[in-house]
C-alpha positions in Angstrom: -178.4 -85.7 -207.0 -181.0 -85.7 -204.2 -180.6 -82.0 -203.8 -183.0 -79.9 -206.0 -181.9 -76.5 -204.8 -178.7 -74.9 -203.4 -178.1 -75.8 -199.7 -175.1 -75.0 -197.5 -172.3 -77.4 -198.3 -173.8 -78.7 -201.5 -173.0 -77.9 -205.1 -174.8 -74.8 -206.1 -173.3 -73.6 -209.4 -171.0 -74.6 -212.3 -169.0 -72.4 -214.5 -167.0 -72.9 -217.7 -163.8 -71.0 -218.3 -163.1 -71.0 -222.0 -161.1 -69.1 -224.5 -164.0 -68.8 -226.9 -167.4 -67.9 -225.3 -169.2 -67.6 -228.7 -168.2 -71.2 -229.6 -169.2 -72.4 -226.2 -172.6 -70.8 -226.5 -173.1 -72.6 -229.8 -171.9 -76.0 -228.5 -173.8 -76.1 -225.3 -176.9 -74.6 -226.9 -177.0 -77.5 -229.3 -176.3 -80.0 -226.6 -178.6 -78.8 -223.7 -180.8 -76.2 -225.4 -179.2 -73.5 -223.3 -180.0 -69.9 -224.0 -177.0 -67.8 -223.1 -176.9 -64.1 -222.3 -173.7 -62.1 -221.8 -173.6 -59.4 -219.1 -173.1 -56.1 -221.1 -171.3 -54.3 -218.2 -167.6 -53.8 -218.9 -166.7 -54.7 -215.3 -168.4 -58.1 -215.8 -165.7 -59.2 -218.2 -168.0 -61.0 -220.6 -169.6 -63.2 -217.9 -172.4 -65.1 -219.6 -175.3 -66.8 -217.9 -176.8 -70.0 -219.5 -180.6 -70.5 -219.1 -183.1 -73.3 -219.6 -186.1 -71.3 -220.3 -185.9 -68.5 -217.7 -184.0 -70.6 -215.2 -180.2 -70.0 -214.7 -178.3 -73.2 -214.8 -174.6 -72.4 -215.5 -172.1 -69.7 -216.5 -169.5 -69.2 -219.2 -166.6 -67.0 -218.7 -163.3 -66.1 -220.3 -160.2 -67.8 -219.0 -158.6 -65.9 -216.2 -155.1 -65.8 -217.6 -153.3 -66.8 -220.9 -152.5 -70.4 -221.1 -155.1 -71.5 -218.6 -156.7 -74.7 -219.8 -160.5 -74.6 -220.5 -162.3 -76.3 -217.6 -165.5 -76.6 -215.7 -165.4 -75.5 -212.1 -167.9 -76.7 -209.5 -169.0 -74.2 -206.7 -170.2 -75.3 -203.3 -172.5 -73.2 -201.2 -171.3 -71.8 -197.9 -172.8 -69.4 -195.3 -169.4 -67.7 -194.9 -166.8 -67.8 -197.7 -164.0 -66.3 -195.6 -164.5 -68.8 -192.7 -164.6 -71.7 -195.2 -161.4 -70.6 -196.9 -159.8 -70.6 -193.4 -161.0 -74.2 -192.9 -159.7 -75.2 -196.3 -156.2 -73.9 -195.6 -156.1 -75.2 -192.0 -157.0 -78.7 -193.4 -154.2 -78.7 -195.9 -155.8 -77.1 -198.9 -154.8 -73.9 -200.7 -156.4 -70.5 -201.5 -156.1 -69.5 -205.1 -158.5 -66.5 -205.7 -160.3 -64.2 -203.3 -162.4 -64.1 -201.2 -164.1 -61.3 -203.1 -167.5 -59.8 -203.6 -169.3 -60.1 -206.9 -171.4 -57.0 -207.1 -174.4 -57.6 -204.8 -174.7 -61.3 -205.9 -172.5 -63.0 -203.4 -169.0 -63.6 -202.2 -166.7 -66.2 -203.7 -163.3 -67.8 -203.6 -161.4 -70.4 -205.6 -159.5 -73.0 -203.6 -157.9 -76.4 -204.0 -158.0 -79.5 -201.8 -154.7 -81.1 -200.6 -154.6 -83.4 -203.6 -154.8 -80.4 -206.0 -158.5 -80.6 -207.1 -159.8 -77.0 -207.7 -163.3 -75.9 -206.7 -165.1 -72.6 -205.8 -166.9 -71.4 -202.7 -170.1 -69.3 -203.0 -171.8 -67.3 -200.3 -175.1 -66.3 -202.0 -176.6 -63.0 -201.4 -178.9 -61.7 -204.3 -178.0 -64.9 -206.2 -178.1 -68.2 -204.3 -177.0 -70.4 -207.2 -178.6 -72.5 -209.9 -182.4 -72.1 -210.3 -182.5 -75.8 -211.4 -180.6 -78.8 -210.2 -181.1 -82.4 -211.1 -183.3 -81.7 -214.2 -182.4 -82.5 -217.9 -180.0 -79.8 -219.1 -178.9 -78.8 -215.5 -176.2 -79.9 -213.1 -177.1 -83.4 -211.8 -174.0 -84.9 -210.1 -170.4 -83.9 -209.2 -167.5 -86.3 -209.0 -164.1 -85.9 -207.4 -161.4 -87.6 -209.5 -158.3 -88.1 -207.4 -155.4 -90.3 -206.6 -155.5 -89.8 -202.9 -158.8 -91.2 -201.5 -157.9 -91.1 -197.8 -156.8 -87.5 -198.0 -160.1 -86.5 -199.7 -162.2 -88.6 -197.3 -160.6 -86.6 -194.4 -160.6 -83.2 -196.0 -164.1 -82.7 -197.3 -166.1 -83.8 -194.2 -163.9 -81.6 -192.1 -164.4 -78.5 -194.3 -168.1 -79.0 -195.2 -169.4 -81.5 -192.7 -170.4 -83.9 -195.6 -171.7 -87.3 -194.9 -170.1 -90.2 -196.8 -171.8 -93.3 -198.1 -168.9 -95.7 -197.7 -168.0 -97.9 -200.7 -164.7 -99.4 -201.7 -165.6 -98.9 -205.3 -167.3 -95.5 -205.2 -167.8 -93.5 -202.0 -170.6 -90.9 -202.3 -170.7 -87.4 -200.8 -173.9 -86.0 -199.2 -175.4 -83.2 -197.1 -177.2 -84.8 -194.1 -177.3 -88.1 -196.1 -178.7 -86.6 -199.3 -176.0 -87.7 -201.8 -175.0 -85.3 -204.5 -171.7 -86.7 -205.8 -169.0 -89.4 -205.6 -165.3 -90.1 -205.7 -163.5 -91.9 -208.5 -159.9 -93.0 -207.6 -157.6 -92.6 -210.6 -155.8 -95.8 -211.6 -153.2 -96.6 -214.2 -155.7 -96.0 -217.0 -155.3 -92.3 -216.3 -152.2 -90.6 -217.7 -149.7 -89.5 -215.1 -150.1 -85.9 -216.0 -153.9 -85.9 -215.5 -154.6 -83.6 -212.5 -157.2 -84.3 -209.8 -160.4 -82.5 -210.5 -164.1 -82.1 -209.9 -166.1 -83.3 -212.8 -169.6 -82.0 -213.3 -172.3 -84.3 -214.7 -175.3 -82.8 -216.5 -178.6 -84.7 -216.5 -180.1 -85.6 -219.9 -183.1 -87.6 -221.1 -181.0 -89.7 -223.6 -177.3 -90.2 -223.1 -176.7 -91.9 -226.4 -178.5 -89.2 -228.4 -176.8 -86.4 -226.4 -173.4 -88.0 -227.0 -174.0 -88.2 -230.7 -175.1 -84.5 -230.7 -171.8 -83.6 -228.9 -169.8 -85.4 -231.5 -171.7 -83.8 -234.3 -171.0 -80.4 -232.8 -167.3 -80.9 -232.6 -167.0 -82.6 -229.2 -165.0 -85.7 -228.4 -166.2 -88.7 -226.3 -163.7 -89.5 -223.6 -166.0 -92.3 -222.4 -168.7 -93.5 -224.8 -172.2 -94.2 -223.4 -171.8 -96.8 -220.8 -174.3 -98.4 -218.3 -172.7 -98.5 -214.9 -173.5 -101.8 -213.1 -176.2 -100.9 -210.5 -175.9 -97.3 -211.6 -176.8 -94.8 -214.3 -176.0 -94.7 -218.0 -173.2 -92.2 -218.5 -170.8 -90.7 -220.9 -167.9 -88.2 -220.6 -167.4 -85.5 -223.2 -164.6 -83.1 -224.1 -166.0 -79.9 -225.7 -164.4 -78.4 -228.8 -162.2 -76.1 -226.7 -161.0 -78.9 -224.4 -163.2 -78.7 -221.2 -164.4 -82.1 -219.9 -167.8 -82.9 -218.4 -170.1 -85.8 -217.9 -173.7 -86.6 -218.8 -176.0 -89.1 -217.3 -179.6 -90.3 -217.8 -181.9 -88.2 -215.6 -183.5 -90.0 -212.7 -180.7 -92.6 -212.3 -178.3 -90.6 -210.1 -177.1 -91.7 -206.7 
């Protein structure tokens, strides 16, 4: 990720929805050395901020409804959540939650692209987004996993004005040419029931060691440590509650 701070149109935050926040605190603390603090206010619903030192890097929250699968959700920064929701729906996407204000912190909404991949919109006020990006233990890359490449390549530049680094194998998304993510087209290796999604990747100093730590803490390797030809060393992990995320060696993104 060439972005080191939240900018309009770029990824600015990542949030885990999980049925067991205490277990998630323990797992991600072991994996990334996160220090997690739960908001004590009743109206916050147990919302938990994960820190690296004093820097806010992610959030953990309870699932919104019974039966909701655990998952990471990527948020993209916008200067006007309501206007961006209108763009999403006008371009074939759908509105799932909000828009709504979060105290004095900002205004958010949850939406889906026309292929069904879910993401959030965040209009920062008191809180702009992650204090760290592209550093070990913080969000470092985001990847759209979809079966409908042409639809995605039309939708996201229309909604966000993203630039696209064209590649038949792996197109990359950017803000004014600063790439922050890519697109993986699902093939027959993916089960038919696998939904399109945005997969966050966290930067780490050692992919193999972090993958081993994840396994030792109860996680499962969906993709073992692998060196991408001409790219980074990566792995994909499922946490003990079932949420999936990636890791990659810091400094090798994009």
